[in-house]
N, C-alpha and C positions, 0 to 999 in steps of 0.2 A: 630257257630250254635251248639246247644246242641244235645245230642243223642235223645232227645224227638222228634226231627223233623221226626223220622221214624214212629211215631204214626200217626193215621188218623186225618186229620183236615177237618172238614166240613164247617168251615167258612173261608172266604177269609183272607189271611195274606201275608205279604211280606216274601220272601225267596230267596235264591240264588240257582238256579238249579245245578250249578257246585258243590257246597258244598254238596247238597243232593245226587247227583250221586256219589260223592267221598265216602260218608258214606256207600251207598249201595254196592259199589265195594269192600270197605275194609272189610265189613261184609260178603262178598260172598253171597249176598241175592238171594233167589229164589222167583220168583213171578213177577207180573206185576205192575209197578208203574203207577198209574193213576193220571194225573195232569190236572186240569180244570181251565181255565182262560177265563172269559166271556162265549162265546159260543163254544170255542175250547177245545177239550179233547185230550190229548196225552196219548198213551199207550206204555210203554217201557218194553219189556219182557226181563227178566233177568234169568240167570242160573248160580249159584255160582258167582254172581257179574259180569258176562260177558253178553254182549248184544246179544240176539238172534234175536230180531226184534224190529222195532220201527215204529209207525204209528200215525197219528192224524186224527181228524174228518173233516178236510178241504179237500174235494174232493180226497179221497185216490185213486180212480180208475183213475182220471184224472192224478194224479202224477205217478201212475204205468204205464199208457199208454204212458206218455211222455218219461219215461225211456226205455220202450220197443221199442218205435219208434227210439230212439238213438241207441239202441242195434241192431235194424234191419239192420243198415248199414253194420254190420259185421256178422250178423246171418241171412242168407237168409230165414230161415223157419218162421221168425216173420213177415209175410206179414200182411196187413191190415185185411184180413179175419180172421186170427188167433186172432189178437188183439181185434177185435170186438166180436168174439166168447167168449173171456175171459170176456168181460164186460157183455154180455148177460147172461152168466152162473152165474156170481158171484156178479155183482153190485147190482142186485135186492135183493140178500140176505142181503147185507149191508144196503140197503135203508129200508128194512123191520125191520132190527134189527142191529142197529149201533154198538152194543157190540160185534158182531161177527168179527172174524179176516178173513173176506172174501178175503181181498187182499193177505194175506199170503197163504190162500187156493188156490188162483188163481195161485200163483207162483209154488206151489206144483203140481198143475194140469199141468202146462206147462212142468215141468220135467217129470211127469208120461207119458205125451203124446210125450215126446222126442223132444219138440220144443226148450228146453234148457237142457244143461247138468248140472251136479252137480256144477261144478266150476263156470259156467256162472250164475247160480241161486245165488250162494254165493256172487258174485260180484254185482248182482242186489240188493240183500238184503242190502249190505253195502252201496251202492249208495243211496238207499231210506232212510236208517238210517241217513246218513249224512244230507240229506235235512231236515228230520224231526227234528233232534237234533239241527240244526242251528236255526230253529224257536223256539225251546224250550229254548235255551240259552238266548234268548232275553226277556223271561218272568220274571217279577219282583214280581208278586203276584198271588195268586190263592189258590186252595185247592188241596190236594194230599193225597193219601193213597196207601198201598200195598194190592193187591188181589192175589189170586192164579192164576196160568196160565194153568189150566186144559185144556182149549181150544187148546192150542198149543201142548199138549202132543201127540195127535194123528198124528201130522205131523212131517216129517223129519226136523231135524235141519241142516240147510245148513252151518252155521258158528257160531262161538262164538267170538265176537269182544271185544277186550280190551277197556274198557270205557275211560281210560286215553288217549290212542292213538287217539281214535275217537273224543273225545271232544276237545283235543288240535288242531286237524286238523280243526274242525268246527270253533273254535275261530279264527284260522288263516284265514279261508275263510271269516268270518264276518269282520275281520279287513281290508281285501283287498276291501270289498264291501263298507266300510264306506268312505264318501267323505273326501278328504284331507283337514285338518284344515287350516284356513287362518293364516298368520304370526302373526297377533295380538292376535290369540287365541291359539297359540301353547302350551302355558303353562297350558291351561285348557282343553286339550284333555281328553275325558272320559277315565277312567282307564279300563273300561270293553272292550276295543278294543283289548286287549291281555289277554291271560289266566291268572287268578289270581294265586298266589303262594300257591295253595292248595295241601296238602300232599296226595298223592295217594299211594296205596299199590304197592310194586315192583312186576310187572307182566310182562310176555313176550308180545311181539307184537301180534296183532290179527292174528289168524291162522285158517285154515279150519280143521275141525275135520271129515274127511272123512274116513270111514272104508273101508277095502279092499272089503267087500261084496257090499257096496254102490257103489264103483268105478266100480265094475264089471257089475253093473246094467246099468251104463250110456253108451249110444250109442252116438257116435260123430255125429255132424250135417252132416258131409260128408257121413257117413254110412247111416244115415237116408234118405238122398236124393237118395242114390244108391238103396235103398230098396223101394222107393216110387215114384210114377209117378210124373212128373212135375206138378206144380200148374197150374190149368186152367186159361187162360187169358180171362176175361169177356169183351165183347164188349159193351160199354155203349154210347148211343147217348144223348147229352144234347141240347135241343132246347130252345133258349131264345134270345130275341132281345137285351138284355143287355150284353155288353162285360164284365162288372164287375162281373156279376153273373156267366157267363160262365168261366171266369178265376178263380173264387173262387172254382167252382166245379172241374175244372181241377187240381187245386192245392190240394184240399182235397182228390182227388182220384189219386194222384201221387204215384202209386205203381205198382210193376211188375204184380199184379193180374189183372190190368185193362188196357184196350185200350179205351181211351176216344176220341170221335169225337164231336166237337162243331159245331152247326148249328145256325146261327142267322137270317135266313130267313124262316119263317114258310111256305111260299108258295112253296119254292123249297124243303122243308124238306121231303115230302112224297117220291119222287123219290130217294133221297139220302138214306133214311132209307131202302127202298126196296133193294138197291144195297148193303148196309152194313150188313143187317140182324142182328141187335143187340140183345144181351141177355136181355137188359133193356133199357127203354127210360125215361129220365127225361124231362118233358114237362112243360114249363111255361104257365100259364093261360092267362095273359094279354098281348097279342101281337097284333100288327096292322094287318089289312087285313084278317087274319085268326087266331082266338083265339084258345087257347089250347083245349077247349072242342070240338070245331068243328074238329080240327085235330085228336084228340083222337077218335072221332066217325068215321072219315074216316079210320083211321088205323085199328079199330076193324072190319071194313067191308072187309078188305083185308085178304085173306086166310092165309098169312104168319104171321099175327099179332093178330090173334084171342085170343091167350093165352100169348103173350109176356107181361111181366110186364111193365105197364105204370104208372109212378108216377107223379101226378100233383104237380107243384111247384108254390106257390102263397103266397101273403101277405094277402089274404082274408081268413077269418076263419068262416064266417057265416054259419048257417045251410043250407041256400039256395045254397051257393057255394059247400058245401060238397054233397048236394043232386044232383047237376048238375054233379059232378065228378062221383058219383055212377051211374047216368043215362047213361053216356057214357061209363060205364064199366071200369073206371080207377081202377088201382090196389091199389093205395095208395095216400096219400095226405101229402106233406111236406110243412110246413109253413115257409115263410121268416120272419125274418132272421133266418138262421139255422147255427149251428156250424159243425165242421167235424164229431164229434161223432154222432150227430143226422143224418147226411147224410149217414154215413157208416152203422148205424143200419138199416136205411130204405133200403139201397141198398142190404145188405146181408139178410135182412128179405125176400126179394122177389127173390134173386138169389138162396137161399137155397132150 
């Protein structure tokens, strides 16, 4: 590939992502490499040829949430409430303007609020970069150009990753994901399953550039919990005659922030709810003997549940159904089928 590849290309052409990244690294490029292929846009932020951050336009907050969920096993502060708050604060910014680096801003916010320390944020950025770069290395054609990275200047840089080390690791990951070739096709195994012999500049391994001042600002997770009260555990009652729906809700709300009680008999539900005194009720509409609207109306007449959030859960979305929910003073309306993100947003909207 010639040096002209660093110029802007507005029309689709074939190119080798590895070769392009090698040139940017060797020239110690500053800026954001924008690569577009079909409906996907990759944004690779560079400083002196090192990678600061990488993202793409395919559900960046879903990707961030998946990584935060994995981190939550070792970082107690990253409960569901915090992860949903991140999406509520920053995902709408990205949806209204996809050119914003709202996902990086979300990571910065997590550090500022002391849910993550500096080193944990750096590890998160690197893990996200690996996932994004793996998808980029499989691209064979598209358009690309370098733009400035002014948006990133206002945020802390958590790490400066060596492109060579990162890309070689991503190629290795891709190689392991490829299915093993049959014996008859061993000789025709694609050559792109291992990193091509591209010359890279001699650079040190990826390292964190943390100043002493930045280190002093970081408070450990242990200190954070000592200074803050324990997370409130919310009692949530789910009433549905379908075991599948109940189990899905239980799985989606599997977090130390919630205590979930499942009830599959609407007739017996009222007395159980009185005993439990939940913070929120998820109530299915279509149940035998006593439907959700009737049960919601009965609950609203009880002095304990005049203001308790009650969310109707149903597959019906007509105007009449929503009008019925409003008539019995339901707090919200969650449409089936729903995913974990939609459920958590609804839950924290009413618990807040």
